[in-house]
Each structure stands twice: as C-alpha cells, then as structure tokens.
N, C-alpha and C positions, 0 to 999 in steps of 0.2 A: 229332579231338573233332568240326573243322568238318562231316566228311558226318554225323555221331549228327546234329547240331543242326541241319542241315536235314532230314534224316529225319524228325524228332518235329515237324516242321511238317505232315507229311502224314497224312492219316485212316489209323494202319496199324493192324491187329488184332494184338494181344500188344506183348509189349515187346522193346525192339532187340535181341539177340544177338549180331549180326556183320554188319562189311560189308565186303563183299570187292570189288578190281576182277572184272569177267567180260566175256567177249567177246573181238574181236579185232576191232571196227568202227574207221573210220579218221577218224569224223567225230563223232558225240561222245563222250563220255565215258563208261563203262558199269560201274554195282554190284551188286552180289547184296545184298539185305536178307535177313537172316534173324530171324522173330521168336518169341516163345514164346509162348504165350496157355494156361496152364494145363496144356501139357505137348504143347500142338498145335503143329506148327511152320508158320509160312503164311511165305511168301518173292515177294519185290518186287526188280522192277529199276526202281532210280532211275539215270536217266541226267541229266550236265548238258549244256545242247545248245547246239551249237558256233557262238553268235552271230555269229561272223566270216563263217559260210557262212549261215549262214539270219538276218539283221539282224532280220526281221519276225516274232522270235518270237510275238508275241501272233495273227500272221495265221495262224500253223503252228500253232499250240493251237490254234488255234478249228478250223481245218479238221479237224486230230484227233478233236476232241473231236464233229465233227456229225457225223461220219462213222461215228465209231463208236458213237457211240448210237443212229442208222441202223442200223446193223448188228445190233446186240444188239435192238431190237426185231423185226428180222425173222427175225431167228434163233428169237428166243425164237416168232414165228408159226411158224414152220418144224418146231417142238417140237425142236429143237435146242438145244447148250448155250451160252448164252451167256458161259460164263465160260471157255469155250475154243477156240472158233470166231471170234470176234475178241481183239482189244487191249482191254482194260479200262484205262482211267486213273483214277488213286485219287486222289483230291480230296484239297486244304490244308486245314487247319483253317481257315481261310481261305473256304472255298468256291472259290476260283479250282484252275485246272487244273493250275498248275505254282506253282514259288515262287521269287523272285529274290530274290536281297541281293547285297553288295557284289561277290561271286565270279564269279555269275552267275547263269541261268535252269535250274533243275530242273525234272524231272518223277518220275510214277512209275507203272507200270502194277505189275498184277497176274501174277506169275509165273505160266507155263502149263507144268507140270507133267506130266513121262514123255515128253517129246517133245525133237527133235534138229533140226539144221540140216544139211545137209550141203552140201558147196564145189561136189561136182560129182556128176552122177548117178553111182550104182553102176551101174545097170540101165536099160532103158529103162521101165520100169513107175513107177520113183522120176519121170522126168521126165513119163510119160501124167502122174501125181499133181499134176505141179506146174501143168501147162495145164489142169488140169481146177480148181484153187484158183483160179489166176488169171481163168479163164472164170467158176468163179463166183464169183467176186470182182464182174466186169462182171454178172452177173445181181443180184444181192444190190441192187447200187445203181442199177440199171436207175432207176428212178423217183426218184432223190435229182437235185434241181436243180444240177448243177455250176456254173452261171453263179454260185453264191453263194459258191465257194472262191475262197482269197486264191491268187494266179498266187506262189507262193514265189521263185521263181525264173524271172524272168522272161523270156520266148522260148526256155525251155528245149528244147523239141522244135521250135521252130521253124524249119526245114531253109533258108528260103530267107532268115532274118538269120543264117544260121550261113555258108551261103554267100554276103552280103556280109561279114563280118568276114573270110573266108579268104580275097575277092577283094582286101580292104583290106590283110592281113598278103603276098599278093604283090606287092604294088602298092608298097607304104613298104620291104618285103626288109629289115627291120630289122638281121636275122640275119646277111645276106649270102648267102641259103642257094640263093635260087630258083633260080640255072643248076642245082646240082647234084639237083633236082627236076623237072627239066623236065616229066617222063616223067608225075610222081604228080600232078601239076598237069593235065597234057591228060585225065588221068584224070579228075580232077574237071568238069572244064570241057567235056568231052562229054556228061557227064551233068547239066549244069546245067539245063536244061529241066522235071525233074521235082522241082527242091527244094520246089517250091511248091505242089504237088499237094496235099496233104494239108491245111494248111492252107488254101488256096482254099475245099475240101471244107465244113470246117466251117463258114467264114465264109459260105458260101453257103447254111449251113444243109442240102445235099444227104446228109451223113453228121452223126447225134448228138453233139450234144457231150455228152460222159460226162464220169463219174470218171476221173482216170488214176494208176497207182501210180510210174510212171515210175524203177522200180527191178526190175525184174520180172526178179530173179535168183533161181537156185536157194534160194539160202541164206536168201531172205526168206520164203521157204514153213518155216512146225515143221511138222512130221511125227512121226508117232506112233512113238517107241521102241522100240514089241513090234511093229508091221503096216507099217510105214511107208509108213501111208497118210496124205495133208495131213489137219492141224486146223486154221491157221490164217494167213491172208496177215500178215509183220508189216512192219516199218521202214515206217512212213507218212507221212515226213518230206515227200518229193518229193508227196504227194495234189494234185493240181492238177486244172483243168478242162481236157479234151485230148482224145483219140481212143483208143478199143481199139486201131487199127493200132499204134501208140506201143508199146503194153505189151506186146502180142505181138510185134512187131517188134525188141524191143529182149531178151526173153525168148530167141528165137532167134539174136539177133546174140551172147550169151554163151554160151547153150547147146546149140549148133550145129556149134560149129568142133572141130575133131579136133585140134587142136594148142590151145599157151595164147596169150594174146594177146599177146605179146610176145613168140613164138616166130620166131628168127630165121632158119631154116630152113623155107620154105615149102612145101617137097616132104612137110612133115609138116601145115600146114595145110590145111583144106577143110571141105565144109560136110557136114554127116552127115544125109542125107537121110530115116535110117530114123528121126535123133531128133526130123527135122521133122515125122514123121509120127506120130509118140508124141504128142508134145506137142500136134499140131493135134487128136486123136483125143480127149486128155483136155481139153480149151481147149473143144471143140465138146460136149462132154459135159456140162464145167461151164457155160458159158452159155447154150444149148438154144435157144429161138425168140428170145432178145432181142437177138441177131448180125440184122442187116439181111442183104438179099441183097450190096447194093453191098460193104458193108464185107468179109466173107467173099467174094468177089471179089478186094478190094485186100491182103488179106493178105500174099501175096508181094511185094507193092506194100511193105507196111509192113516187112516181113523186109529187104528190099533197103535203102530208104531210113533207117531207124535205122543200118544197119550201113552203109551211104555216111556219115551224119552224121557217126558216131564216127569211123571215118578220118579224116576232112574235119577232123574237130579236132584230131585226131594231128597232123596235118597243117601247120594253121592254128598249132597250137602252138610245130611245129618251126621254123618260118618266123619265127616272133615271138620265138627264142630259148630255148623251153622256160620258159615265166613260170608256167602253170598245172596240169598237169599233173607230178607227182614224177617224176624218172627217176634211173637209177641209173649210166647212162653216156651220152654225147653224142650216141649216135644212138638212145637209147633209143624215141622218140617217130616217128621215120620208120618202125622196126621195127614198131611198134604199127600205126602206120598199114598200112602193105604187108598184115599180117596181115587188116584191114578188108578192105582192098582185094581182095585174094585170095577171098574169102568172098563179096562184093559180084559178082566176076565168075560164081563156081561159080554164086551163087542166081540169076542172069541166065541161065544154061543152062541150068539146073533149072525154072523158072520156072512152065514148060506143067505139069510135073509137079507141082510146088507146089500149082496152081491145082485139079488133079487131087483132091487129097487133099483139100483145103477141102473140095470139094464132097463127096466121099463121105462126111465124117464130117459133115456139114452139118443142121442140123435145119429150116433153112427153106429 
C-alpha cells in the first residue's frame, strides 16, 4: 500500500494495476508499475534512490533532469524518437522530479518497451553497438556545459586522489597485510607518475571537460529485443563533469576482460584486443568529429588508467580490511586486484596496437 501511495504522487497515465520488484540493481531499489488507461497499458519504472550512496539526491536529480531534457531536444532535432532514445522522468504531481517522504526519495521513469540489457556481449557486434551508444552519448552532449553539473561522488575518477588514499592505506597498514602484498604495492608505485595525467589535462583545459556517464558497462545500454541494435543509455546516477577518457576506459576495463572480475586463475584473464577494436569502431562512429585528436590518441591511456585505478581501489580496500567492497571470502579483493593488474600489463604490451586501432576508425 505504501508503494501505491508513493506511485500515485506521480503524473502517471491510467489507473495503477500492479507494482512489483524489477531488475537486479545493487544500489537503488527498483519496481515496475503497470497502469491501465481504458484498456491501454502503460508501464513505468519506480526507483527508491539509495541516499546512503547518493546523499545529495537533489543535485543528482537536477543532473539527470538537465541532461535528459537536453538530450530530448537534440533527439527531436535529429528526427529521432525522444521517448525511446533517452530516459524520460515522469514529474510528480507537485511539479518536482522526485517524491520524498519519511521512507525515502523516489523517482519514476517511463518504461522503454521491447528492449533488453545484456550482462555480457554475445558477440562483437553487440559490443560495437555499445561503443556506438556511448560515443553518440558524448556527441549528443558535446554542447552541454558540464561545469554546471553536480559532482555527486567527489573525486570519483581522480586517480591522483585514489593514489594518495592507497599510500595512506599502505602507511597505516590497519589490517597488517602490507608485507604479504609487496609485489602488488610495487606494481602501483612503478606507475605512480601517470596517476595525475588526465586530471591535469582537464585542469589545464588541454582536453575538454565533458558530461561523463561514469558507469559505462554493457548492461547500461538498452538494446532492441528484435534487432539487438542500441536504443538508449541508461543508469544516469553517476553523471558528472569529467573526461570521455573515463567512460571509454571503463567500458574497455569491464568489457574486454576474457575472464571474470574475480577470476582466481589468471591464465583465464586477459585483454581481448578484438573486442577492443569492436568497441572502438562503434565508439568512433558514434562520437564522430566531436572527439579531439588528443583525446583519440589518449584512449589507450584512458583504458589503462581506469583499469589500474580499479585494481588500486581493490588493493586499497584489501589493505584497509575490506571496508568498502562487498567480499565473499578473505582474499576476494586481492583476487579482484590481480585480475585488473593482469589486464593493465596486457594493455601496456598492446598499447601501440590499441593506438593504431583508434586512428584507423577516427573521424578526426
């Protein structure tokens, strides 16, 4: 009954017939609403925002509302379908884009019918499509002033800041684990010089400040259930100002690993250069001439940096006694660290080939 009362505070079309849990997200709590308007069914996604992860929910919702409104206008101008090609917030009856009560903060999106989200790429074409979607996301928001966005998670991809937190964890050695991971610590220290490279380029305005998605996994692209073509980029909670190198790099980190993120057998873990080429081909097609030559030439660095940063975060958490990432056994974070560092080493060996691929498909 409580969910019914919350849903009724939004401007839904038709009478609410059913509300049920939906999806398998790990942060927000999601429900599917079904409404009946004289026999025509309308569906919506109701989400309870995790305000522990996102305490500045007003800033977060303002980000989403600003970006989706901008995208909607761009899609209409390009003769696209704004009801399918971007997320659409449903306003509350009082005009706000969310509803708050003693239980929490809720929002509603229109449900995008006849689409699916995949956890892994079934083939290279699917991953190329995801590349196109994220590249097109950059192009569509090229003229959006990213400096006006709220930084919902401070220093999220500030690798220099992540490195300092790592150093602090090594020095304090709270869990008394540092002596057992000297090889992993040295791996990080040998690459410390690159930690501030992207941050410095942004600060110096050498590369443009852009709207970044910051969670560019394959399952954050809805694809057509019929054709498997990309339809819409979703999960906009971590939209912030940053560099496209973050988004490109994180997609490569998560999508080009031949093994699982927590695969203990490192012989199964490696960097799939063919998937890299597929994603890059799609990304370059999507972004077109909106990418600068310097950004293009740094895509390989972005891929290495985001993978290195992730591995460093796993190692930091291991040194601190596993206080951030959920683990299922004592060495879990260390295993995760190993997979990321194996990917880093593989990409470093293939960086020239990665650069050749970026130039091959570049429009600039």
